[in-house]
N, CA, C and O atoms as a printed pandas DataFrame, in Angstrom:
     atom_number atom_name residue_name chain_id  residue_number  x_coord  y_coord  z_coord
0              1         N          MET        A               1   95.680   32.817   72.198
1              2        CA          MET        A               1   96.875   32.082   72.606
2              3         C          MET        A               1   97.011   31.134   71.345
3              4         O          MET        A               1   96.299   30.874   70.376
4              5         N          ALA        A               2   97.928   30.840   71.685
5              6        CA          ALA        A               2   98.447   30.032   70.646
6              7         C          ALA        A               2   98.231   28.698   70.702
7              8         O          ALA        A               2   98.298   28.488   71.914
8              9         N          ARG        A               3   97.966   27.417   70.056
9             10        CA          ARG        A               3   97.293   26.238   70.273
10            11         C          ARG        A               3   98.412   25.278   69.891
11            12         O          ARG        A               3   98.751   25.416   68.716
12            13         N          LYS        A               4   99.055   24.373   70.543
13            14        CA          LYS        A               4  100.332   23.485   70.761
14            15         C          LYS        A               4   99.535   21.969   70.614
15            16         O          LYS        A               4   98.857   21.472   71.514
16            17         N          ASP        A               5   99.729   21.475   69.536
17            18        CA          ASP        A               5   99.554   20.362   69.095
18            19         C          ASP        A               5  100.292   19.094   69.797
19            20         O          ASP        A               5  101.509   18.915   69.748
20            21         N          ASN        A               6   99.310   18.191   70.498
21            22        CA          ASN        A               6  100.540   17.226   71.320
22            23         C          ASN        A               6  100.733   15.907   70.568
23            24         O          ASN        A               6  100.624   14.736   70.932
24            25         N          LYS        A               7  101.054   16.478   69.403
25            26        CA          LYS        A               7  101.421   15.560   68.425
26            27         C          LYS        A               7  102.839   14.960   68.493
27            28         O          LYS        A               7  103.685   15.849   68.389
28            29         N          LYS        A               8  103.415   13.594   68.650
29            30        CA          LYS        A               8  104.400   13.337   69.119
30            31         C          LYS        A               8  105.593   13.248   67.511
31            32         O          LYS        A               8  105.195   12.718   66.473
32            33         N          LYS        A               9  106.585   13.681   67.604
33            34        CA          LYS        A               9  107.340   13.988   66.455
34            35         C          LYS        A               9  107.767   12.523   66.129
35            36         O          LYS        A               9  107.791   11.679   67.025
36            37         N          SER        A              10  108.057   12.268   65.025
37            38        CA          SER        A              10  108.690   10.958   64.528
38            39         C          SER        A              10  110.485   11.177   64.829
39            40         O          SER        A              10  111.053   12.270   64.841
40            41         N          LYS        A              11  111.061    9.994   65.027
41            42        CA          LYS        A              11  112.271    9.856   65.638
42            43         C          LYS        A              11  112.995   10.074   64.388
43            44         O          LYS        A              11  114.136   10.526   64.487
44            45         N          PHE        A              12  112.574    9.855   63.355
45            46        CA          PHE        A              12  113.330    9.877   62.055
46            47         C          PHE        A              12  113.389   11.295   61.402
47            48         O          PHE        A              12  114.490   11.648   60.981
48            49         N          GLY        A              13  112.394   12.097   61.276
49            50        CA          GLY        A              13  112.087   13.456   60.580
50            51         C          GLY        A              13  111.888   13.127   59.698
51            52         O          GLY        A              13  111.961   11.902   59.603
52            53         N          ILE        A              14  111.562   13.775   58.621
53            54        CA          ILE        A              14  111.518   14.027   57.091
54            55         C          ILE        A              14  112.618   13.303   56.349
55            56         O          ILE        A              14  112.421   12.339   55.610
56            57         N          TRP        A              15  114.123   14.002   56.679
57            58        CA          TRP        A              15  114.738   13.430   56.055
58            59         C          TRP        A              15  115.019   11.675   55.940
59            60         O          TRP        A              15  115.238   10.961   54.961
60            61         N          GLY        A              16  114.901   11.373   57.398
61            62        CA          GLY        A              16  114.926    9.815   57.714
62            63         C          GLY        A              16  113.817    9.181   56.742
63            64         O          GLY        A              16  114.202    8.307   55.965
64            65         N          TRP        A              17  112.679    9.501   56.735
65            66        CA          TRP        A              17  111.754    8.827   55.622
66            67         C          TRP        A              17  112.260    8.763   54.690
67            68         O          TRP        A              17  112.432    7.698   54.097
68            69         N          LEU        A              18  112.684    9.986   54.244
69            70        CA          LEU        A              18  112.725    9.921   52.757
70            71         C          LEU        A              18  114.152    9.244   52.047
71            72         O          LEU        A              18  114.240    9.022   50.839
72            73         N          VAL        A              19  115.362    8.934   53.152
73            74        CA          VAL        A              19  116.344    8.215   52.619
74            75         C          VAL        A              19  115.536    6.694   52.951
75            76         O          VAL        A              19  115.563    5.855   52.051
76            77         N          ALA        A              20  114.947    6.419   54.021
77            78        CA          ALA        A              20  114.275    5.251   54.214
78            79         C          ALA        A              20  113.580    4.410   52.825
79            80         O          ALA        A              20  113.820    3.276   52.411
80            81         N          THR        A              21  112.564    5.537   52.272
81            82        CA          THR        A              21  111.612    5.229   51.033
82            83         C          THR        A              21  112.801    5.070   49.734
83            84         O          THR        A              21  112.755    4.250   48.817
84            85         N          LEU        A              22  113.639    5.905   49.928
85            86        CA          LEU        A              22  114.517    5.743   48.632
86            87         C          LEU        A              22  115.724    4.204   48.739
87            88         O          LEU        A              22  116.483    3.875   47.828
88            89         N          VAL        A              23  115.616    3.625   49.824
89            90        CA          VAL        A              23  116.470    2.741   49.806
90            91         C          VAL        A              23  115.504    1.618   49.552
91            92         O          VAL        A              23  115.967    0.571   49.099
92            93         N          LEU        A              24  113.789    1.746   49.870
93            94        CA          LEU        A              24  112.822    1.010   49.798
94            95         C          LEU        A              24  112.472    0.279   48.514
95            96         O          LEU        A              24  112.266   -0.911   48.276
96            97         N          VAL        A              25  112.472    1.541   47.647
97            98        CA          VAL        A              25  112.099    2.032   46.434
98            99         C          VAL        A              25  113.256    1.556   45.389
99           100         O          VAL        A              25  113.067    1.013   44.300
100          101         N          GLY        A              26  114.520    1.901   46.000
101          102        CA          GLY        A              26  116.076    2.052   45.066
102          103         C          GLY        A              26  116.130    0.382   44.738
103          104         O          GLY        A              26  116.689    0.052   43.692
104          105         N          GLY        A              27  115.611   -0.578   45.533
105          106        CA          GLY        A              27  115.684   -1.943   45.275
106          107         C          GLY        A              27  114.979   -2.452   44.322
107          108         O          GLY        A              27  115.391   -3.465   43.756
108          109         N          GLY        A              28  113.701   -1.816   43.929
109          110        CA          GLY        A              28  113.162   -2.145   42.661
110          111         C          GLY        A              28  113.453   -1.500   41.469
111          112         O          GLY        A              28  112.827   -1.599   40.413
112          113         N          PHE        A              29  114.392   -0.865   41.687
113          114        CA          PHE        A              29  115.153   -0.271   40.567
114          115         C          PHE        A              29  116.464   -0.545   39.870
115          116         O          PHE        A              29  117.025   -0.080   38.878
116          117         N          GLY        A              30  116.794   -1.664   40.944
117          118        CA          GLY        A              30  118.249   -2.362   40.611
118          119         C          GLY        A              30  119.418   -1.552   41.149
119          120         O          GLY        A              30  120.550   -1.765   40.716
120          121         N          VAL        A              31  119.192   -0.659   42.047
121          122        CA          VAL        A              31  120.399   -0.016   43.075
122          123         C          VAL        A              31  121.204   -1.116   42.874
123          124         O          VAL        A              31  121.936   -1.407   41.928
124          125         N          THR        A              32  120.890   -1.839   44.189
125          126        CA          THR        A              32  121.786   -2.902   44.379
126          127         C          THR        A              32  121.921   -4.031   43.809
127          128         O          THR        A              32  122.655   -4.840   44.378
128          129         N          GLN        A              33  121.386   -4.357   42.764
129          130        CA          GLN        A              33  121.764   -5.410   42.134
130          131         C          GLN        A              33  121.976   -5.422   40.620
131          132         O          GLN        A              33  121.227   -5.991   39.826
132          133         N          GLY        A              34  123.173   -4.671   40.277
133          134        CA          GLY        A              34  123.797   -4.535   38.958
134          135         C          GLY        A              34  123.097   -3.263   38.209
135          136         O          GLY        A              34  123.344   -3.136   37.010
136          137         N          GLY        A              35  122.281   -2.359   38.811
137          138        CA          GLY        A              35  121.732   -1.300   38.108
138          139         C          GLY        A              35  122.833   -0.094   38.085
139          140         O          GLY        A              35  123.843   -0.088   37.382
140          141         N          TRP        A              36  122.353    1.117   39.174
141          142        CA          TRP        A              36  123.149    2.106   39.315
142          143         C          TRP        A              36  124.782    1.954   39.808
143          144         O          TRP        A              36  125.765    2.590   39.429
144          145         N          LEU        A              37  124.688    1.064   40.615
145          146        CA          LEU        A              37  126.142    0.639   41.095
146          147         C          LEU        A              37  126.496   -0.690   40.893
147          148         O          LEU        A              37  126.561   -1.529   41.791
148          149         N          ASP        A              38  126.745   -0.899   39.610
149          150        CA          ASP        A              38  126.890   -2.150   38.773
150          151         C          ASP        A              38  128.515   -2.153   39.013
151          152         O          ASP        A              38  129.278   -1.765   38.128
152          153         N          GLY        A              39  128.997   -2.646   40.344
153          154        CA          GLY        A              39  130.315   -2.570   40.611
154          155         C          GLY        A              39  130.869   -3.801   41.450
155          156         O          GLY        A              39  132.006   -4.067   41.841
156          157         N          GLY        A              40  129.456   -4.556   41.606
157          158        CA          GLY        A              40  130.284   -5.775   42.536
158          159         C          GLY        A              40  128.977   -6.112   43.540
159          160         O          GLY        A              40  128.846   -7.209   44.083
160          161         N          LEU        A              41  128.022   -4.989   43.702
161          162        CA          LEU        A              41  127.041   -5.198   44.771
162          163         C          LEU        A              41  125.881   -6.252   44.472
163          164         O          LEU        A              41  125.219   -6.904   45.280
164          165         N          GLY        A              42  125.811   -6.226   42.704
165          166        CA          GLY        A              42  124.725   -7.404   42.265
166          167         C          GLY        A              42  125.042   -8.535   42.686
167          168         O          GLY        A              42  125.955   -8.688   43.498
168          169         N          ASP        A              43  124.126   -9.799   42.054
169          170        CA          ASP        A              43  124.428  -11.155   42.058
170          171         C          ASP        A              43  125.242  -11.546   40.925
171          172         O          ASP        A              43  125.571  -12.729   41.012
172          173         N          GLY        A              44  125.720  -10.905   39.798
173          174        CA          GLY        A              44  126.617  -11.323   39.086
174          175         C          GLY        A              44  126.477  -12.299   38.279
175          176         O          GLY        A              44  127.390  -13.087   38.033
176          177         N          THR        A              45  125.310  -12.362   37.768
177          178        CA          THR        A              45  124.671  -13.427   36.701
178          179         C          THR        A              45  125.111  -12.882   35.510
179          180         O          THR        A              45  125.680  -13.562   34.656
180          181         N          GLU        A              46  124.824  -11.385   35.366
181          182        CA          GLU        A              46  124.816  -11.052   34.038
182          183         C          GLU        A              46  126.620  -11.022   33.415
183          184         O          GLU        A              46  127.087  -11.132   32.281
184          185         N          THR        A              47  127.206  -10.836   34.664
185          186        CA          THR        A              47  128.619  -10.596   34.207
186          187         C          THR        A              47  129.204  -12.282   33.912
187          188         O          THR        A              47  129.909  -12.591   32.952
188          189         N          THR        A              48  128.760  -13.153   34.890
189          190        CA          THR        A              48  129.262  -14.424   34.721
190          191         C          THR        A              48  128.638  -14.857   33.470
191          192         O          THR        A              48  129.398  -15.687   32.972
192          193         N          GLU        A              49  127.774  -14.712   32.847
193          194        CA          GLU        A              49  126.712  -15.064   31.813
194          195         C          GLU        A              49  128.067  -14.534   30.394
195          196         O          GLU        A              49  128.572  -15.348   29.620
196          197         N          THR        A              50  128.335  -13.224   30.406
197          198        CA          THR        A              50  129.233  -12.877   29.519
198          199         C          THR        A              50  130.528  -13.622   29.488
199          200         O          THR        A              50  131.063  -14.058   28.468
200          201         N          THR        A              51  131.062  -13.742   30.946
201          202        CA          THR        A              51  132.178  -14.406   30.771
202          203         C          THR        A              51  132.115  -15.867   30.360
203          204         O          THR        A              51  133.183  -16.454   30.183
204          205         N          ILE        A              52  131.032  -16.471   30.201
205          206        CA          ILE        A              52  130.968  -17.838   30.106
206          207         C          ILE        A              52  130.884  -18.160   28.246
207          208         O          ILE        A              52  131.268  -19.152   27.626
208          209         N          ASN        A              53  130.087  -16.612   27.633
209          210        CA          ASN        A              53  130.195  -16.556   26.378
210          211         C          ASN        A              53  131.451  -16.537   25.840
211          212         O          ASN        A              53  131.781  -17.372   24.997
212          213         N          GLU        A              54  132.199  -15.671   26.232
213          214        CA          GLU        A              54  133.430  -15.308   25.950
214          215         C          GLU        A              54  134.560  -16.618   25.954
215          216         O          GLU        A              54  135.352  -16.937   25.067
216          217         N          THR        A              55  134.338  -17.190   27.184
217          218        CA          THR        A              55  135.393  -18.275   27.221
218          219         C          THR        A              55  134.913  -19.689   26.206
219          220         O          THR        A              55  135.637  -20.663   26.000
220          221         N          SER        A              56  133.762  -19.526   25.760
221          222        CA          SER        A              56  133.253  -20.794   24.731
222          223         C          SER        A              56  133.855  -20.088   23.514
223          224         O          SER        A              56  134.616  -20.723   22.784
224          225         N          SER        A              57  133.639  -19.151   23.324
225          226        CA          SER        A              57  133.797  -18.456   21.768
226          227         C          SER        A              57  135.645  -18.551   21.797
227          228         O          SER        A              57  136.288  -18.881   20.801
228          229         N          VAL        A              58  136.075  -18.307   22.706
229          230        CA          VAL        A              58  138.010  -18.349   22.853
230          231         C          VAL        A              58  137.985  -20.072   22.629
231          232         O          VAL        A              58  138.708  -20.298   21.659
232          233         N          GLY        A              59  137.576  -21.002   23.021
233          234        CA          GLY        A              59  137.584  -22.422   22.945
234          235         C          GLY        A              59  136.928  -22.855   21.575
235          236         O          GLY        A              59  137.251  -23.978   21.189
236          237         N          GLU        A              60  136.276  -22.320   20.984
237          238        CA          GLU        A              60  135.926  -22.679   19.747
238          239         C          GLU        A              60  136.827  -22.209   18.475
239          240         O          GLU        A              60  136.855  -22.944   17.488
240          241         N          GLY        A              61  137.517  -21.070   18.488
241          242        CA          GLY        A              61  138.418  -20.475   17.966
242          243         C          GLY        A              61  139.908  -20.518   17.958
243          244         O          GLY        A              61  140.635  -19.627   17.517
244          245         N          ASN        A              62  140.355  -21.835   18.583
245          246        CA          ASN        A              62  141.642  -22.063   18.318
246          247         C          ASN        A              62  142.549  -22.174   17.199
247          248         O          ASN        A              62  143.777  -22.090   17.208
248          249         N          GLU        A              63  141.843  -22.355   16.335
249          250        CA          GLU        A              63  142.357  -22.726   15.022
250          251         C          GLU        A              63  142.269  -21.180   14.175
251          252         O          GLU        A              63  141.160  -20.660   14.046
252          253         N          GLU        A              64  143.125  -20.708   13.787
253          254        CA          GLU        A              64  143.185  -19.320   12.884
254          255         C          GLU        A              64  142.160  -19.604   11.590
255          256         O          GLU        A              64  142.474  -20.395   10.701
256          257         N          ALA        A              65  141.091  -18.979   11.590
257          258        CA          ALA        A              65  140.830  -19.180    9.878
258          259         C          ALA        A              65  141.507  -19.143    8.517
259          260         O          ALA        A              65  142.592  -18.562    8.477
260          261         N          LYS        A              66  141.227  -19.455    7.857
261          262        CA          LYS        A              66  142.082  -19.512    6.677
262          263         C          LYS        A              66  141.243  -18.640    5.594
263          264         O          LYS        A              66  140.030  -18.637    5.384
264          265         N          HIS        A              67  142.357  -17.849    4.931
265          266        CA          HIS        A              67  141.729  -17.128    3.894
266          267         C          HIS        A              67  142.720  -17.239    2.718
267          268         O          HIS        A              67  143.949  -17.237    2.793
268          269         N          VAL        A              68  141.713  -17.367    1.278
269          270        CA          VAL        A              68  142.180  -17.764    0.167
270          271         C          VAL        A              68  142.085  -16.320   -0.695
271          272         O          VAL        A              68  141.154  -15.527   -0.558
272          273         N          ASN        A              69  143.028  -16.159   -1.454
273          274        CA          ASN        A              69  142.845  -15.064   -2.361
274          275         C          ASN        A              69  142.574  -15.516   -3.930
275          276         O          ASN        A              69  143.363  -16.322   -4.423
276          277         N          ILE        A              70  141.674  -15.105   -4.579
277          278        CA          ILE        A              70  141.668  -15.858   -5.718
278          279         C          ILE        A              70  141.686  -14.504   -6.850
279          280         O          ILE        A              70  140.902  -13.559   -6.757
280          281         N          THR        A              71  142.502  -14.603   -7.672
281          282        CA          THR        A              71  142.399  -13.375   -8.934
282          283         C          THR        A              71  142.357  -13.941   -9.882
283          284         O          THR        A              71  142.895  -15.027  -10.097
284          285         N          ILE        A              72  141.700  -13.294  -10.631
285          286        CA          ILE        A              72  141.340  -13.494  -12.316
286          287         C          ILE        A              72  141.609  -12.625  -12.998
287          288         O          ILE        A              72  141.022  -11.545  -12.916
288          289         N          SER        A              73  142.620  -12.875  -13.902
289          290        CA          SER        A              73  143.181  -11.947  -14.800
290          291         C          SER        A              73  142.984  -12.483  -16.604
291          292         O          SER        A              73  143.425  -13.420  -17.269
292          293         N          GLN        A              74  142.171  -11.425  -16.847
293          294        CA          GLN        A              74  141.939  -12.005  -18.054
294          295         C          GLN        A              74  140.859  -13.518  -18.108
295          296         O          GLN        A              74  139.676  -13.417  -17.784
296          297         N          SER        A              75  141.412  -14.760  -18.518
297          298        CA          SER        A              75  140.962  -15.708  -18.113
298          299         C          SER        A              75  141.568  -16.754  -17.252
299          300         O          SER        A              75  141.125  -17.851  -16.913
300          301         N          ASP        A              76  142.760  -16.117  -16.961
301          302        CA          ASP        A              76  143.299  -16.784  -15.935
302          303         C          ASP        A              76  142.963  -16.863  -14.595
303          304         O          ASP        A              76  142.748  -15.738  -14.144
304          305         N          ILE        A              77  142.797  -17.990  -13.556
305          306        CA          ILE        A              77  142.331  -17.915  -12.503
306          307         C          ILE        A              77  143.812  -18.465  -11.732
307          308         O          ILE        A              77  144.662  -19.255  -12.143
308          309         N          PHE        A              78  143.711  -17.623  -10.335
309          310        CA          PHE        A              78  145.066  -17.837   -9.563
310          311         C          PHE        A              78  144.638  -18.007   -8.180
311          312         O          PHE        A              78  144.052  -17.111   -7.572
312          313         N          TRP        A              79  144.995  -19.443   -7.537
313          314        CA          TRP        A              79  144.675  -19.420   -6.366
314          315         C          TRP        A              79  145.619  -19.322   -5.208
315          316         O          TRP        A              79  146.218  -20.294   -4.749
316          317         N          ASP        A              80  145.714  -18.160   -4.783
317          318        CA          ASP        A              80  146.931  -17.855   -3.854
318          319         C          ASP        A              80  147.760  -17.934   -4.765
319          320         O          ASP        A              80  148.230  -19.072   -4.748
320          321         N          ASN        A              81  148.375  -17.076   -5.892
321          322        CA          ASN        A              81  148.966  -17.124   -6.691
322          323         C          ASN        A              81  149.525  -18.463   -7.441
323          324         O          ASN        A              81  150.670  -18.579   -7.879
324          325         N          GLU        A              82  148.445  -19.504   -7.509
325          326        CA          GLU        A              82  148.913  -20.660   -8.159
326          327         C          GLU        A              82  147.561  -20.935   -9.202
327          328         O          GLU        A              82  146.347  -20.981   -9.002
328          329         N          ALA        A              83  148.348  -21.076  -10.302
329          330        CA          ALA        A              83  147.445  -20.896  -11.878
330          331         C          ALA        A              83  146.975  -22.164  -11.823
331          332         O          ALA        A              83  147.648  -23.194  -11.855
332          333         N          VAL        A              84  145.230  -22.007  -11.699
333          334        CA          VAL        A              84  144.049  -23.093  -11.524
334          335         C          VAL        A              84  143.139  -23.436  -12.770
335          336         O          VAL        A              84  143.356  -22.752  -13.770
336          337         N          THR        A              85  142.474  -24.084  -12.825
337          338        CA          THR        A              85  141.325  -24.225  -13.831
338          339         C          THR        A              85  140.100  -23.957  -12.745
339          340         O          THR        A              85  140.060  -23.909  -11.515
340          341         N          GLU        A              86  138.906  -23.770  -14.033
341          342        CA          GLU        A              86  137.495  -23.383  -13.249
342          343         C          GLU        A              86  137.234  -24.676  -12.348
343          344         O          GLU        A              86  136.984  -24.561  -11.148
344          345         N          ASP        A              87  137.291  -25.691  -12.875
345          346        CA          ASP        A              87  137.008  -27.227  -12.203
346          347         C          ASP        A              87  137.793  -27.246  -10.956
347          348         O          ASP        A              87  137.276  -27.580   -9.890
348          349         N          GLU        A              88  139.409  -26.789  -11.094
349          350        CA          GLU        A              88  140.028  -26.639   -9.608
350          351         C          GLU        A              88  139.416  -26.095   -8.795
351          352         O          GLU        A              88  138.881  -26.693   -7.862
352          353         N          VAL        A              89  139.364  -24.963   -8.955
353          354        CA          VAL        A              89  138.646  -23.996   -7.958
354          355         C          VAL        A              89  137.310  -24.333   -7.523
355          356         O          VAL        A              89  136.887  -23.776   -6.509
356          357         N          GLU        A              90  136.506  -25.250   -8.203
357          358        CA          GLU        A              90  135.201  -25.875   -7.616
358          359         C          GLU        A              90  135.673  -27.135   -6.751
359          360         O          GLU        A              90  135.307  -27.254   -5.582
360          361         N          SER        A              91  136.416  -27.970   -7.311
361          362        CA          SER        A              91  137.259  -28.846   -6.404
362          363         C          SER        A              91  137.650  -28.153   -5.150
363          364         O          SER        A              91  136.939  -28.522   -4.216
364          365         N          ARG        A              92  138.552  -27.264   -4.816
365          366        CA          ARG        A              92  139.336  -26.916   -3.808
366          367         C          ARG        A              92  138.293  -25.976   -3.052
367          368         O          ARG        A              92  138.752  -25.450   -2.038
368          369         N          VAL        A              93  137.149  -25.714   -3.323
369          370        CA          VAL        A              93  136.454  -25.000   -2.533
370          371         C          VAL        A              93  135.485  -25.887   -1.705
371          372         O          VAL        A              93  134.952  -25.576   -0.640
372          373         N          SER        A              94  135.356  -27.042   -2.387
373          374        CA          SER        A              94  134.522  -28.164   -1.617
374          375         C          SER        A              94  135.334  -29.025   -0.464
375          376         O          SER        A              94  134.905  -29.612    0.530
376          377         N          ASP        A              95  136.808  -28.859   -1.034
377          378        CA          ASP        A              95  137.787  -29.663   -0.097
378          379         C          ASP        A              95  138.002  -28.679    1.161
379          380         O          ASP        A              95  138.223  -29.291    2.206
380          381         N          GLU        A              96  137.982  -27.344    1.263
381          382        CA          GLU        A              96  138.410  -26.285    2.422
382          383         C          GLU        A              96  137.148  -26.110    3.464
383          384         O          GLU        A              96  135.932  -26.024    3.290
384          385         N          GLU        A              97  138.004  -26.096    4.640
385          386        CA          GLU        A              97  137.077  -25.964    5.611
386          387         C          GLU        A              97  135.740  -25.141    5.661
387          388         O          GLU        A              97  135.598  -24.451    4.651
388          389         N          ASP        A              98  134.633  -25.027    6.661
389          390        CA          ASP        A              98  133.688  -24.192    6.174
390          391         C          ASP        A              98  134.376  -22.790    6.766
391          392         O          ASP        A              98  133.990  -21.757    6.218
392          393         N          SER        A              99  135.124  -22.691    7.578
393          394        CA          SER        A              99  135.142  -21.167    7.874
394          395         C          SER        A              99  136.514  -20.449    7.186
395          396         O          SER        A              99  137.130  -19.484    7.640
396          397         N          THR        A             100  136.776  -21.141    6.069
397          398        CA          THR        A             100  137.635  -20.667    5.537
398          399         C          THR        A             100  136.973  -19.258    4.422
399          400         O          THR        A             100  135.897  -19.314    3.826
400          401         N          THR        A             101  137.762  -18.311    4.390
401          402        CA          THR        A             101  137.188  -17.026    3.456
402          403         C          THR        A             101  137.875  -16.427    2.230
403          404         O          THR        A             101  139.095  -16.286    2.316
404          405         N          TYR        A             102  137.464  -16.177    1.470
405          406        CA          TYR        A             102  137.885  -15.733   -0.166
406          407         C          TYR        A             102  137.610  -14.330   -0.582
407          408         O          TYR        A             102  136.506  -13.787   -0.560
408          409         N          THR        A             103  138.708  -13.819   -0.952
409          410        CA          THR        A             103  138.925  -12.902   -1.498
410          411         C          THR        A             103  138.925  -12.617   -2.838
411          412         O          THR        A             103  140.032  -12.224   -3.207
412          413         N          VAL        A             104  137.701  -12.689   -4.130
413          414        CA          VAL        A             104  138.236  -12.566   -5.422
414          415         C          VAL        A             104  138.308  -11.444   -6.059
415          416         O          VAL        A             104  137.344  -10.680   -6.001
416          417         N          THR        A             105  139.366  -11.128   -6.742
417          418        CA          THR        A             105  140.278   -9.810   -7.324
418          419         C          THR        A             105  139.913  -10.159   -8.754
419          420         O          THR        A             105  140.196  -11.198   -9.351
420          421         N          ASP        A             106  139.239   -9.115   -9.195
421          422        CA          ASP        A             106  138.939   -8.950  -11.103
422          423         C          ASP        A             106  140.316   -7.760  -11.671
423          424         O          ASP        A             106  140.278   -6.531  -11.728
424          425         N          ASP        A             107  141.310   -8.602  -11.981
425          426        CA          ASP        A             107  142.261   -7.761  -12.629
426          427         C          ASP        A             107  141.921   -7.909  -14.319
427          428         O          ASP        A             107  142.479   -8.759  -15.012
428          429         N          ASN        A             108  141.146   -7.162  -14.728
429          430        CA          ASN        A             108  140.852   -7.073  -16.281
430          431         C          ASN        A             108  140.127   -8.641  -16.851
431          432         O          ASN        A             108  140.351   -9.099  -17.972
432          433         N          THR        A             109  139.422   -9.166  -16.032
433          434        CA          THR        A             109  139.078  -10.420  -16.350
434          435         C          THR        A             109  138.059  -10.549  -17.532
435          436         O          THR        A             109  137.480   -9.551  -17.958
436          437         N          ILE        A             110  137.868  -11.702  -18.013
437          438        CA          ILE        A             110  136.945  -11.861  -18.999
438          439         C          ILE        A             110  135.479  -12.207  -18.161
439          440         O          ILE        A             110  135.513  -13.097  -17.311
440          441         N          LYS        A             111  134.467  -11.630  -18.369
441          442        CA          LYS        A             111  133.103  -11.589  -17.438
442          443         C          LYS        A             111  133.108  -13.229  -16.947
443          444         O          LYS        A             111  133.284  -13.735  -15.839
444          445         N          ALA        A             112  132.842  -13.798  -18.246
445          446        CA          ALA        A             112  132.209  -15.529  -18.104
446          447         C          ALA        A             112  133.093  -16.253  -17.233
447          448         O          ALA        A             112  132.650  -17.115  -16.475
448          449         N          THR        A             113  134.680  -15.872  -17.308
449          450        CA          THR        A             113  135.496  -16.704  -16.230
450          451         C          THR        A             113  135.114  -16.105  -14.701
451          452         O          THR        A             113  134.869  -16.844  -13.747
452          453         N          TYR        A             114  135.107  -14.684  -14.641
453          454        CA          TYR        A             114  134.415  -14.412  -13.189
454          455         C          TYR        A             114  133.552  -14.887  -13.056
455          456         O          TYR        A             114  133.713  -15.900  -12.376
456          457         N          ASP        A             115  132.349  -14.688  -13.419
457          458        CA          ASP        A             115  131.159  -15.252  -13.084
458          459         C          ASP        A             115  130.925  -16.607  -12.879
459          460         O          ASP        A             115  130.120  -17.071  -12.072
460          461         N          SER        A             116  131.694  -17.268  -13.675
461          462        CA          SER        A             116  132.089  -18.633  -13.246
462          463         C          SER        A             116  132.584  -19.015  -11.849
463          464         O          SER        A             116  132.081  -19.914  -11.176
464          465         N          VAL        A             117  133.729  -18.167  -11.432
465          466        CA          VAL        A             117  134.251  -18.321  -10.107
466          467         C          VAL        A             117  133.135  -18.138   -8.968
467          468         O          VAL        A             117  132.829  -18.927   -8.074
468          469         N          ILE        A             118  132.610  -16.850   -9.266
469          470        CA          ILE        A             118  131.375  -16.168   -8.288
470          471         C          ILE        A             118  130.615  -17.131   -8.257
471          472         O          ILE        A             118  130.542  -17.603   -7.123
472          473         N          GLU        A             119  129.674  -17.924   -9.410
473          474        CA          GLU        A             119  128.958  -18.851   -9.444
474          475         C          GLU        A             119  129.083  -19.921   -8.119
475          476         O          GLU        A             119  128.361  -20.002   -7.125
476          477         N          THR        A             120  130.390  -20.774   -8.537
477          478        CA          THR        A             120  131.093  -21.539   -7.760
478          479         C          THR        A             120  131.155  -21.357   -6.288
479          480         O          THR        A             120  131.129  -22.272   -5.465
480          481         N          LEU        A             121  131.244  -20.048   -6.029
481          482        CA          LEU        A             121  131.566  -19.762   -4.440
482          483         C          LEU        A             121  130.304  -19.674   -4.255
483          484         O          LEU        A             121  129.977  -20.534   -3.436
484          485         N          THR        A             122  129.009  -18.779   -4.767
485          486        CA          THR        A             122  127.606  -18.530   -4.066
486          487         C          THR        A             122  126.916  -19.954   -3.918
487          488         O          THR        A             122  126.039  -20.139   -3.076
488          489         N          ASP        A             123  127.367  -20.974   -4.799
489          490        CA          ASP        A             123  126.906  -22.346   -4.751
490          491         C          ASP        A             123  127.414  -23.056   -3.681
491          492         O          ASP        A             123  126.748  -23.877   -3.050
492          493         N          SER        A             124  128.633  -22.761   -3.437
493          494        CA          SER        A             124  128.979  -23.755   -2.023
494          495         C          SER        A             124  128.800  -22.856   -0.966
495          496         O          SER        A             124  129.342  -23.283    0.053
496          497         N          GLN        A             125  128.155  -21.594   -0.794
497          498        CA          GLN        A             125  127.633  -21.041    0.406
498          499         C          GLN        A             125  128.815  -20.746    1.136
499          500         O          GLN        A             125  128.835  -21.092    2.318
500          501         N          VAL        A             126  130.077  -20.014    0.519
501          502        CA          VAL        A             126  131.186  -19.960    1.367
502          503         C          VAL        A             126  131.128  -18.122    1.595
503          504         O          VAL        A             126  130.458  -17.338    0.923
504          505         N          ASP        A             127  131.946  -17.830    2.619
505          506        CA          ASP        A             127  132.078  -16.312    2.991
506          507         C          ASP        A             127  133.172  -15.805    1.791
507          508         O          ASP        A             127  134.246  -16.352    1.538
508          509         N          PHE        A             128  132.637  -14.684    1.165
509          510        CA          PHE        A             128  133.774  -14.497   -0.035
510          511         C          PHE        A             128  133.377  -12.978   -0.356
511          512         O          PHE        A             128  132.185  -12.704   -0.501
512          513         N          GLN        A             129  134.295  -12.053   -0.461
513          514        CA          GLN        A             129  134.413  -10.731   -0.739
514          515         C          GLN        A             129  134.821  -10.407   -2.516
515          516         O          GLN        A             129  135.724  -11.060   -3.039
516          517         N          GLU        A             130  134.408   -9.841   -2.942
517          518        CA          GLU        A             130  134.877   -9.494   -4.351
518          519         C          GLU        A             130  135.637   -7.800   -4.460
519          520         O          GLU        A             130  134.959   -6.811   -4.184
520          521         N          ALA        A             131  136.651   -7.721   -4.761
521          522        CA          ALA        A             131  137.424   -6.782   -5.109
522          523         C          ALA        A             131  138.065   -6.243   -6.471
523          524         O          ALA        A             131  138.171   -7.167   -7.278
524          525         N          GLU        A             132  138.550   -4.951   -6.990
525          526        CA          GLU        A             132  138.937   -4.958   -8.156
526          527         C          GLU        A             132  140.537   -4.783   -8.016
527          528         O          GLU        A             132  140.949   -4.353   -6.939
528          529         N          GLU        A             133  141.322   -5.041   -8.876
529          530        CA          GLU        A             133  142.662   -4.654   -8.772
530          531         C          GLU        A             133  143.054   -3.444   -8.937
531          532         O          GLU        A             133  142.667   -2.848   -9.942
532          533         N          GLN        A             134  143.874   -2.820   -8.036
533          534        CA          GLN        A             134  144.339   -1.575   -8.367
534          535         C          GLN        A             134  145.390   -1.096   -8.781
535          536         O          GLN        A             134  146.415   -1.105   -8.098
536          537         N          SER        A             135  145.318   -0.559  -10.049
537          538        CA          SER        A             135  146.572   -0.361  -11.243
538          539         C          SER        A             135  147.091    0.922  -10.776
539          540         O          SER        A             135  148.032    1.458  -11.362
């Protein structure tokens, strides 16, 4: 005769225990706190922090950064198409805002003149790019 166990079956069954375990363990993996379901169920600190950073960046950058084109042709230097001397370049760079960027274009320049302008910009620790004139 077959033996019957007098064990009482659980109300949950195997699927119920599996779901309960996943819910309890899932909290440790961030299922409800910005992990897999990152769409509003979390506490929002990460999203809020990003929003604050974007807002502060926008607040600081209200003024558009200025850009200056410096073109050197032979021994002539042009500051946004205005002829200047090497000394005027140094003076103007020191007068500009720190956020000003520069592009230095080599248009068949004399090396000494070009090197002087690059040295001025490098010594002033400003942001600049070097470019060659496309003929």
